[in-house]
Every structure is written in structure tokens, then in C-alpha cells.
BATORPA-584773 format. One record per atom (N, C-alpha, C, O): x, y, z; residue in one letter. Coordinates in Angstrom, 2 decimals. Example, Ala and Ser with C-alpha at 12.3 -4.5 7.8 and 13.67 -1.06 7.14 Angstrom:
R|xx|yy|zz|rest
R|13.19|-5.69|7.80|a .
R|12.30|-4.50|7.80|a .
R|13.20|-3.30|7.80|a .
R|14.24|-3.32|8.46|a .
R|12.85|-2.25|7.08|s .
R|13.67|-1.06|7.14|s .
R|12.90|0.03|7.87|s .
R|13.41|1.14|8.04|s .
// end
This chain:
R|xx|yy|zz|rest
R|36.19|-54.57|-20.73|m .
R|37.07|-55.11|-21.26|m .
R|38.48|-55.65|-20.42|m .
R|38.91|-56.80|-20.33|m .
R|39.08|-54.24|-19.78|y .
R|40.50|-54.50|-19.11|y .
R|40.38|-53.27|-18.36|y .
R|39.87|-52.25|-18.83|y .
R|40.83|-53.36|-17.24|q .
R|41.63|-52.33|-16.28|q .
R|42.88|-52.21|-16.01|q .
R|43.52|-53.24|-15.80|q .
R|43.42|-51.16|-15.96|i .
R|44.99|-51.00|-16.04|i .
R|45.33|-49.78|-14.66|i .
R|45.01|-48.59|-14.67|i .
R|45.91|-50.40|-13.77|h .
R|46.25|-49.41|-12.29|h .
R|47.76|-49.44|-11.99|h .
R|48.50|-50.41|-11.80|h .
R|47.97|-48.35|-12.00|f .
R|49.86|-47.95|-11.60|f .
R|49.52|-47.75|-10.08|f .
R|48.95|-46.84|-9.48|f .
R|50.10|-48.96|-9.67|r .
R|50.25|-48.75|-7.82|r .
R|51.70|-48.50|-7.84|r .
R|52.51|-49.41|-7.95|r .
R|52.00|-47.37|-7.74|h .
R|53.49|-46.56|-7.40|h .
R|53.88|-47.06|-5.87|h .
R|55.02|-47.34|-5.52|h .
R|52.65|-47.12|-5.00|d .
R|53.47|-47.56|-3.34|d .
R|53.92|-48.68|-3.52|d .
R|54.72|-49.04|-2.66|d .
R|53.61|-49.79|-4.76|i .
R|54.51|-50.91|-4.44|i .
R|55.13|-51.42|-5.64|i .
R|55.48|-52.60|-5.64|i .
R|55.39|-50.49|-6.98|n .
R|55.36|-49.80|-8.06|n .
R|55.20|-51.70|-8.90|n .
R|55.93|-52.69|-8.97|n .
R|53.89|-51.32|-9.36|l .
R|53.32|-52.07|-9.92|l .
R|52.46|-51.85|-10.66|l .
R|51.74|-50.92|-10.31|l .
R|52.13|-52.55|-11.97|l .
R|51.53|-52.33|-12.93|l .
R|50.58|-53.36|-12.69|l .
R|51.00|-54.51|-12.60|l .
R|49.11|-53.10|-12.53|d .
R|48.49|-54.12|-12.15|d .
R|47.01|-53.66|-13.63|d .
R|46.26|-52.70|-13.79|d .
R|47.25|-54.96|-14.38|i .
R|46.20|-55.50|-15.50|i .
R|45.40|-56.67|-15.22|i .
R|45.63|-57.72|-14.62|i .
R|44.44|-56.20|-15.77|a .
R|42.99|-57.25|-15.77|a .
R|42.50|-56.94|-17.27|a .
R|42.39|-55.84|-17.81|a .
R|42.23|-58.23|-17.80|w .
R|41.54|-58.79|-18.73|w .
R|40.18|-59.17|-18.60|w .
R|40.08|-60.14|-17.85|w .
R|38.87|-58.69|-19.14|h .
R|37.69|-58.79|-18.92|h .
R|37.19|-59.77|-20.25|h .
R|35.99|-59.99|-20.41|h .
R|37.86|-60.13|-20.85|g .
R|37.10|-60.70|-22.10|g .
R|37.68|-60.57|-23.27|g .
R|38.67|-59.84|-23.19|g .
R|37.43|-61.04|-24.50|l .
R|37.98|-60.95|-25.54|l .
R|38.51|-59.72|-26.74|l .
R|37.94|-58.89|-27.44|l .
R|39.65|-60.08|-26.54|f .
R|39.89|-58.60|-27.98|f .
R|39.79|-58.68|-29.14|f .
R|40.00|-59.74|-29.74|f .
R|39.56|-57.94|-29.54|d .
R|39.81|-57.72|-30.96|d .
R|40.68|-56.86|-31.62|d .
R|40.87|-55.91|-30.85|d .
R|41.71|-56.59|-33.34|p .
R|42.74|-56.00|-33.75|p .
R|42.44|-54.31|-33.22|p .
R|43.25|-53.39|-33.09|p .
R|41.13|-54.33|-33.01|d .
R|40.75|-52.74|-32.97|d .
R|41.10|-52.53|-31.56|d .
R|41.99|-51.77|-31.17|d .
R|40.46|-53.13|-30.94|t .
R|40.21|-53.22|-29.07|t .
R|41.69|-53.15|-28.68|t .
R|42.17|-52.28|-27.95|t .
R|42.24|-53.99|-29.17|v .
R|44.28|-54.38|-29.18|v .
R|44.90|-52.97|-29.44|v .
R|45.65|-52.51|-28.58|v .
R|44.59|-52.19|-30.66|a .
R|45.41|-51.10|-30.89|a .
R|44.97|-50.25|-29.57|a .
R|45.85|-49.70|-28.90|a .
R|43.43|-50.13|-29.16|s .
R|43.42|-48.93|-28.19|s .
R|44.22|-49.03|-26.91|s .
R|44.92|-48.20|-26.34|s .
R|43.92|-50.26|-26.62|y .
R|44.35|-50.88|-25.32|y .
R|46.09|-50.41|-25.27|y .
R|46.69|-49.82|-24.36|y .
R|46.62|-50.91|-26.61|a .
R|48.24|-50.84|-26.34|a .
R|48.19|-49.25|-26.35|a .
R|48.75|-48.83|-25.34|a .
R|47.72|-48.25|-27.12|r .
R|47.94|-47.06|-26.91|r .
R|47.81|-46.34|-25.74|r .
R|48.52|-45.38|-25.45|r .
R|46.85|-46.81|-25.00|e .
R|46.26|-46.68|-23.58|e .
R|47.28|-46.93|-22.94|e .
R|47.93|-45.91|-22.73|e .
R|47.75|-47.89|-22.50|v .
R|49.05|-48.56|-21.51|v .
R|50.30|-47.65|-21.95|v .
R|51.10|-47.14|-21.17|v .
R|50.30|-47.54|-23.34|k .
R|51.75|-46.43|-23.78|k .
R|51.53|-45.23|-23.25|k .
R|52.30|-44.82|-22.38|k .
R|50.76|-44.69|-23.55|a .
R|50.15|-43.34|-23.13|a .
R|50.40|-43.24|-21.33|a .
R|51.29|-42.59|-20.78|a .
R|49.43|-44.02|-20.69|r .
R|49.11|-44.24|-19.30|r .
R|51.00|-44.22|-18.51|r .
R|51.44|-43.39|-17.71|r .
R|51.62|-45.25|-19.03|f .
R|52.92|-45.46|-18.46|f .
R|53.86|-43.98|-18.68|f .
R|54.74|-43.76|-17.85|f .
R|53.75|-43.49|-19.25|v .
R|54.69|-42.03|-19.41|v .
R|54.04|-40.86|-18.36|v .
R|54.65|-40.02|-17.71|v .
R|52.50|-41.11|-18.44|q .
R|51.80|-39.78|-17.76|q .
R|52.12|-40.66|-16.28|q .
R|52.31|-39.88|-15.34|q .
R|52.19|-41.88|-15.96|e .
R|52.23|-41.81|-14.38|e .
R|53.91|-42.14|-14.28|e .
R|54.38|-42.61|-13.24|e .
R|54.75|-41.85|-15.46|r .
R|56.34|-41.75|-14.78|r .
R|56.93|-42.94|-14.23|r .
R|57.96|-42.82|-13.56|r .
R|56.41|-44.14|-14.43|f .
R|56.53|-45.72|-14.26|f .
R|57.72|-45.92|-15.37|f .
R|57.73|-45.95|-16.60|f .
R|58.81|-46.07|-14.26|l .
R|60.32|-46.97|-15.05|l .
R|60.69|-48.02|-15.08|l .
R|59.92|-48.75|-14.45|l .
R|61.58|-48.58|-15.55|p .
R|61.98|-49.96|-15.56|p .
R|62.14|-50.57|-14.64|p .
R|62.58|-49.75|-13.83|p .
R|62.07|-51.68|-14.06|g .
R|62.29|-52.23|-12.83|g .
R|60.56|-52.48|-11.81|g .
R|60.21|-52.85|-10.68|g .
R|59.95|-52.02|-13.03|y .
R|58.45|-52.42|-12.01|y .
R|58.09|-53.86|-12.07|y .
R|58.68|-54.68|-12.76|y .
R|56.93|-54.14|-11.18|l .
R|56.35|-55.12|-11.36|l .
R|54.97|-55.52|-12.08|l .
R|54.03|-54.76|-11.85|l .
R|54.81|-56.30|-12.68|l .
R|53.66|-56.62|-13.76|l .
R|52.97|-57.98|-13.37|l .
R|53.48|-59.10|-13.34|l .
R|51.60|-57.59|-13.05|r .
R|50.34|-58.53|-12.85|r .
R|49.68|-58.40|-13.49|r .
R|49.09|-57.33|-13.56|r .
R|49.34|-59.68|-14.52|m .
R|48.21|-59.64|-15.49|m .
R|47.17|-60.68|-14.94|m .
R|47.29|-61.91|-15.00|m .
R|46.24|-60.05|-14.44|d .
R|45.08|-61.02|-14.35|d .
R|44.39|-61.24|-15.66|d .
R|43.98|-60.26|-16.30|d .
R|44.22|-62.50|-16.12|m .
R|43.19|-63.11|-17.06|m .
R|42.41|-63.99|-16.89|m .
R|42.21|-64.69|-17.88|m .
R|41.62|-64.35|-15.58|s .
R|41.26|-65.10|-15.35|s .
R|39.68|-65.18|-15.31|s .
R|38.99|-66.00|-14.71|s .
R|39.17|-63.80|-16.34|r .
R|38.24|-63.82|-16.94|r .
R|38.09|-63.36|-18.61|r .
R|37.19|-63.09|-19.41|r .
R|39.10|-63.45|-18.58|s .
R|39.06|-63.51|-20.28|s .
R|39.43|-65.05|-20.82|s .
R|40.06|-65.85|-20.14|s .
R|38.94|-65.31|-22.10|a .
R|39.24|-66.61|-22.52|a .
R|40.55|-66.17|-23.22|a .
R|41.09|-65.06|-23.18|a .
R|41.06|-67.71|-24.11|v .
R|41.93|-68.08|-25.34|v .
R|41.96|-66.46|-26.28|v .
R|40.93|-65.94|-26.72|v .
R|42.89|-66.07|-26.39|q .
R|42.43|-64.69|-27.23|q .
R|42.17|-65.50|-28.78|q .
R|42.37|-66.70|-28.94|q .
R|41.66|-64.54|-29.89|p .
R|41.50|-65.00|-31.43|p .
R|43.08|-64.52|-31.73|p .
R|43.81|-63.68|-31.20|p .
R|43.26|-65.46|-32.83|q .
R|44.45|-65.25|-33.62|q .
R|45.01|-64.21|-34.24|q .
R|46.18|-63.94|-34.52|q .
R|43.12|-63.17|-34.59|d .
R|43.82|-61.81|-34.94|d .
R|43.99|-60.95|-34.04|d .
R|44.52|-59.91|-34.42|d .
R|43.69|-61.04|-32.80|a .
R|44.10|-60.41|-31.72|a .
R|45.54|-60.30|-31.16|a .
R|46.25|-59.41|-30.70|a .
R|45.66|-61.72|-31.44|v .
R|47.22|-62.28|-30.95|v .
R|48.09|-61.35|-31.73|v .
R|48.78|-60.52|-31.15|v .
R|48.07|-61.51|-33.32|a .
R|48.76|-60.80|-34.78|a .
R|48.80|-59.33|-34.22|a .
R|49.71|-58.61|-34.64|a .
R|47.97|-58.84|-33.36|a .
R|47.63|-57.44|-33.06|a .
R|48.18|-57.03|-31.94|a .
R|48.29|-55.80|-31.90|a .
R|48.66|-57.72|-30.79|f .
R|49.64|-57.82|-29.84|f .
R|50.51|-57.93|-29.98|f .
R|51.09|-57.59|-28.95|f .
R|51.37|-58.33|-30.92|r .
R|52.44|-58.49|-31.86|r .
R|53.22|-57.03|-32.35|r .
R|54.35|-56.55|-32.28|r .
R|51.77|-56.64|-32.92|e .
R|52.30|-55.86|-33.79|e .
R|52.27|-54.53|-33.04|e .
R|53.00|-53.62|-33.42|e .
R|51.50|-54.37|-32.03|h .
R|51.19|-53.03|-31.19|h .
R|52.09|-52.75|-29.66|h .
R|52.06|-51.72|-28.99|h .
R|52.84|-53.98|-29.37|l .
R|53.39|-53.71|-28.04|l .
R|54.84|-54.57|-28.02|l .
R|55.56|-54.55|-27.02|l .
// end
């Protein structure tokens, strides 16, 4: 569904999405990103790359969930 890589060598948070999210998946994704952000000790000023080339336009309920959780 998604991959999250923290690249400390170049200060990059590299995320790839591979499909459609639903509200439950968005909640899990948000929890994982937030927890890993703290765990990896990333600080403001990092680079972010979002690869959405393998995902379609997200459903409206998923978009609403992204607004709620992130």
C-alpha cells in the first residue's frame, strides 16, 4: 500500500503510495509516519519526496481522513 523510508544520509523522507487508501488505512498510515518520524529523530528542514505514480486519485473519504489525521 505504501513505503516509508527515512534517508538520513541526505535528510530525505521518501514515501511511495501504491494504491487507494480508505479511512482506516489513512489512520494507520498517519500513526506510522508520526511514530517513525519521532523514532528516526528527523527534525524540521528535511526534504520530502512523495511518489504517487502507482496510486490513483484518492477517494473523498480518504482525503477527508488525511485532513483529519495529518
